[in-house]
C-alpha positions as CSV (number, residue, x, y, z in Angstrom):
1,X,-158.0,-70.6,132.0
2,X,-160.1,-71.1,135.2
3,X,-157.7,-68.9,137.1
4,X,-158.1,-66.3,134.4
5,X,-161.8,-66.4,134.6
6,X,-161.8,-66.0,138.4
7,X,-159.2,-63.2,138.1
8,X,-161.5,-61.3,135.7
9,X,-164.1,-60.9,138.5
10,X,-161.7,-58.4,140.1
11,X,-160.4,-56.7,136.9
12,X,-161.8,-53.7,135.1
13,X,-161.5,-52.1,131.7
14,X,-159.0,-49.6,133.1
15,X,-156.7,-52.5,134.2
16,X,-156.1,-53.9,130.7
17,X,-156.9,-51.0,128.3
18,X,-154.5,-49.4,125.8
19,X,-153.9,-46.0,127.3
20,X,-155.0,-43.0,125.3
21,X,-151.5,-41.7,124.4
22,X,-150.8,-45.1,122.8
23,X,-154.1,-45.3,120.8
24,X,-153.9,-45.3,117.1
25,X,-156.7,-43.0,116.0
26,X,-157.8,-41.4,112.7
27,X,-158.6,-37.8,112.0
28,X,-161.9,-37.4,110.1
29,X,-160.5,-34.4,108.2
30,X,-157.2,-36.1,107.2
31,X,-156.7,-36.7,103.4
32,X,-157.7,-40.2,102.4
33,X,-154.2,-41.1,101.3
34,X,-152.9,-40.3,104.8
35,X,-155.6,-42.5,106.3
36,X,-154.6,-45.4,104.0
37,X,-150.9,-44.9,105.0
38,X,-151.7,-44.9,108.7
39,X,-153.9,-48.0,108.3
40,X,-151.2,-49.9,106.4
41,X,-148.5,-48.8,109.0
42,X,-150.4,-49.8,112.1
43,X,-152.1,-52.9,110.5
44,X,-155.2,-52.6,112.8
45,X,-158.6,-53.7,111.6
46,X,-160.6,-51.0,113.5
47,X,-159.8,-47.4,114.4
48,X,-161.5,-44.8,116.6
49,X,-162.1,-41.7,114.5
50,X,-162.0,-38.2,116.1
51,X,-162.9,-34.7,115.0
52,X,-161.0,-31.6,116.0
53,X,-159.4,-33.2,119.1
54,X,-158.5,-36.8,120.0
55,X,-161.0,-36.8,122.9
56,X,-163.9,-36.2,120.5
57,X,-164.4,-39.7,119.2
58,X,-167.2,-39.7,116.6
59,X,-167.1,-43.2,115.3
60,X,-165.3,-46.4,114.6
61,X,-163.9,-47.1,111.1
62,X,-163.4,-50.6,109.9
63,X,-160.2,-50.8,107.7
64,X,-162.1,-52.9,105.1
65,X,-164.8,-50.2,104.8
66,X,-162.2,-47.6,103.8
67,X,-161.5,-49.7,100.7
68,X,-165.0,-48.7,99.4
69,X,-163.5,-45.2,98.9
70,X,-161.2,-46.6,96.2
71,X,-164.2,-47.8,94.2
72,X,-166.4,-44.8,95.0
73,X,-164.4,-41.7,95.9
74,X,-167.6,-39.6,96.1
75,X,-168.6,-41.5,99.3
76,X,-168.6,-39.5,102.5
77,X,-166.2,-40.9,105.0
78,X,-168.6,-40.2,107.8
79,X,-171.1,-42.5,106.2
80,X,-168.6,-45.4,106.7
81,X,-168.3,-44.8,110.5
82,X,-169.9,-47.1,112.9
83,X,-171.3,-45.9,116.3
84,X,-168.6,-45.9,119.0
85,X,-169.2,-47.8,122.2
86,X,-168.1,-46.1,125.4
87,X,-167.5,-47.9,128.7
88,X,-166.3,-46.5,132.0
89,X,-162.9,-47.5,133.4
90,X,-164.7,-49.2,136.2
91,X,-166.5,-51.7,133.9
92,X,-165.7,-55.2,135.0
93,X,-164.2,-57.4,132.4
94,X,-166.7,-60.2,132.8
95,X,-169.5,-57.8,132.1
96,X,-167.6,-56.2,129.2
97,X,-167.0,-59.6,127.6
98,X,-170.7,-60.3,127.9
99,X,-171.5,-57.0,126.2
100,X,-169.0,-57.7,123.4
101,X,-170.7,-61.0,122.7
102,X,-174.2,-59.7,122.9
103,X,-173.7,-56.6,120.8
104,X,-171.2,-58.1,118.4
105,X,-168.7,-55.3,119.1
106,X,-165.0,-55.9,119.1
107,X,-163.8,-52.5,120.4
108,X,-164.9,-50.1,123.0
109,X,-163.6,-46.6,124.0
110,X,-162.8,-46.3,127.7
111,X,-163.7,-43.1,129.4
112,X,-162.7,-41.8,132.9
113,X,-164.9,-40.3,135.6
114,X,-164.7,-36.9,133.9
115,X,-165.9,-38.2,130.6
116,X,-162.4,-37.9,129.0
117,X,-161.0,-40.7,126.8
118,X,-158.8,-42.8,128.9
119,X,-158.0,-45.5,126.4
120,X,-159.5,-48.3,124.3
121,X,-160.1,-52.0,124.9
122,X,-160.8,-54.9,122.5
123,X,-162.4,-58.3,122.8
124,X,-158.9,-59.7,122.3
125,X,-157.6,-57.8,125.3
126,X,-160.3,-59.4,127.4
127,X,-159.9,-62.9,126.1
128,X,-156.1,-62.8,126.7
129,X,-156.8,-62.4,130.4
130,X,-158.4,-65.9,130.2
131,X,-156.3,-67.8,127.7
132,X,-153.1,-65.9,127.8
133,X,-151.4,-64.1,124.9
134,X,-153.2,-64.8,121.6
135,X,-150.5,-65.7,119.1
136,X,-150.1,-64.2,115.7
137,X,-147.6,-64.7,112.9
138,X,-144.8,-63.0,114.9
139,X,-145.2,-65.0,118.0
140,X,-142.8,-67.8,118.9
141,X,-142.6,-70.4,121.7
142,X,-141.0,-68.9,124.8
143,X,-138.1,-71.4,124.7
144,X,-137.5,-70.9,120.9
145,X,-135.0,-68.2,121.5
146,X,-134.9,-64.4,121.1
147,X,-132.5,-63.7,118.2
148,X,-133.0,-65.3,114.8
149,X,-130.8,-65.3,111.8
150,X,-132.6,-64.3,108.6
151,X,-131.6,-65.3,105.0
152,X,-130.7,-61.8,104.0
153,X,-127.9,-61.7,106.7
154,X,-130.0,-59.6,109.1
155,X,-131.6,-60.7,112.4
156,X,-135.0,-60.8,114.0
157,X,-134.9,-59.8,117.6
158,X,-137.7,-59.9,120.2
159,X,-138.4,-56.5,121.8
160,X,-138.3,-58.2,125.2
161,X,-134.8,-59.5,124.6
162,X,-132.5,-58.6,127.6
163,X,-129.9,-55.9,126.8
164,X,-127.3,-58.2,128.4
165,X,-128.2,-60.8,125.7
166,X,-127.9,-58.1,122.9
167,X,-124.5,-57.1,124.3
168,X,-123.3,-60.7,124.3
169,X,-124.6,-61.5,120.8
170,X,-123.3,-58.4,119.1
171,X,-120.2,-57.7,121.3
172,X,-121.7,-54.3,122.3
173,X,-121.8,-52.4,125.6
174,X,-125.3,-51.0,125.7
175,X,-126.3,-49.5,129.1
176,X,-127.9,-52.2,131.3
177,X,-128.5,-50.2,134.5
178,X,-131.6,-48.2,133.4
179,X,-133.4,-50.6,131.1
180,X,-133.9,-54.3,131.0
181,X,-134.9,-54.9,127.4
182,X,-133.9,-53.6,124.0
183,X,-137.5,-52.5,123.3
184,X,-137.4,-50.3,126.5
185,X,-134.0,-48.8,125.6
186,X,-135.1,-47.9,122.0
187,X,-138.4,-46.4,123.2
188,X,-136.5,-44.3,125.6
189,X,-134.0,-43.1,123.1
190,X,-136.7,-42.3,120.5
191,X,-138.9,-40.6,123.0
192,X,-141.9,-42.7,122.1
193,X,-142.9,-46.3,121.5
194,X,-142.0,-46.8,117.8
195,X,-144.5,-48.1,115.3
196,X,-144.1,-50.7,112.6
197,X,-141.7,-49.4,109.9
198,X,-139.9,-46.9,112.2
199,X,-136.1,-47.2,112.2
200,X,-133.7,-46.5,115.0
201,X,-129.9,-46.3,114.3
202,X,-127.4,-46.1,117.1
203,X,-125.0,-48.2,119.1
204,X,-123.7,-49.7,115.8
205,X,-127.1,-51.2,115.0
206,X,-130.0,-50.4,112.7
207,X,-133.2,-51.6,114.3
208,X,-136.4,-51.6,112.2
209,X,-139.7,-52.2,113.9
210,X,-141.4,-55.3,112.3
211,X,-144.3,-55.6,114.7
212,X,-145.7,-53.5,117.6
213,X,-148.7,-54.4,119.7
214,X,-150.2,-53.1,122.9
215,X,-147.9,-50.1,123.2
216,X,-144.7,-52.2,123.0
217,X,-142.4,-53.4,120.2
218,X,-142.6,-57.2,119.7
219,X,-140.0,-57.6,116.9
220,X,-137.1,-55.7,115.4
221,X,-135.3,-56.4,112.2
222,X,-131.6,-55.7,113.0
223,X,-128.7,-55.0,110.7
224,X,-125.4,-54.8,112.6
225,X,-122.7,-52.4,111.5
226,X,-119.8,-54.1,109.7
227,X,-117.5,-54.0,112.8
228,X,-119.9,-55.9,115.0
229,X,-119.4,-59.6,115.3
230,X,-122.0,-62.2,114.2
231,X,-124.6,-62.9,116.9
232,X,-124.9,-66.3,118.5
233,X,-128.7,-66.5,118.4
234,X,-130.7,-69.3,117.0
235,X,-130.9,-69.9,113.3
């Protein structure tokens, strides 16, 4: 942790932000049902809201605030928005953490030198530079394995699982020369980093995204085709 604190002195918001193309944002003019669907799909608690174009961030919406529309549909969505906080890419992490604490903000929009949206950063992103990855319900110990048998005869696979490991477990021949992990291969084949609930089917496997975070897939739920052998991962 001390090393992380010292390292933060030389790090900026631009070093750890989620880049703009990977940001999950909401359109202020989208139908409420679409907003609910996106919030459920991405499972974030806060969202930058834009108008007309993604660079025009007009506020931050708390997911819990959107529930108020179910009780009072006549409410104006704009009234639920909270003022956005903008920080430059060059903002040092130690200063940003101090601002987060003092202002009780958990999310800031990062802008580049031309005033364009470069990405976003959360207080969790900053804290992880000190304490390491903050675990959630999908995280496992590093030595706990990477392929898990589930009770419904499917498997849970870490997105960082090596392709060589997948090939060995499922008796496949996925290409190993261009990509190291199954998450990288699937993202390449789909043309984007898939979000929770998206499904990729190829190579004799059906891979459903269970959890995605920080622009990467953390967990897949996998159903092998009938001709593939049972994997040898941990139960």
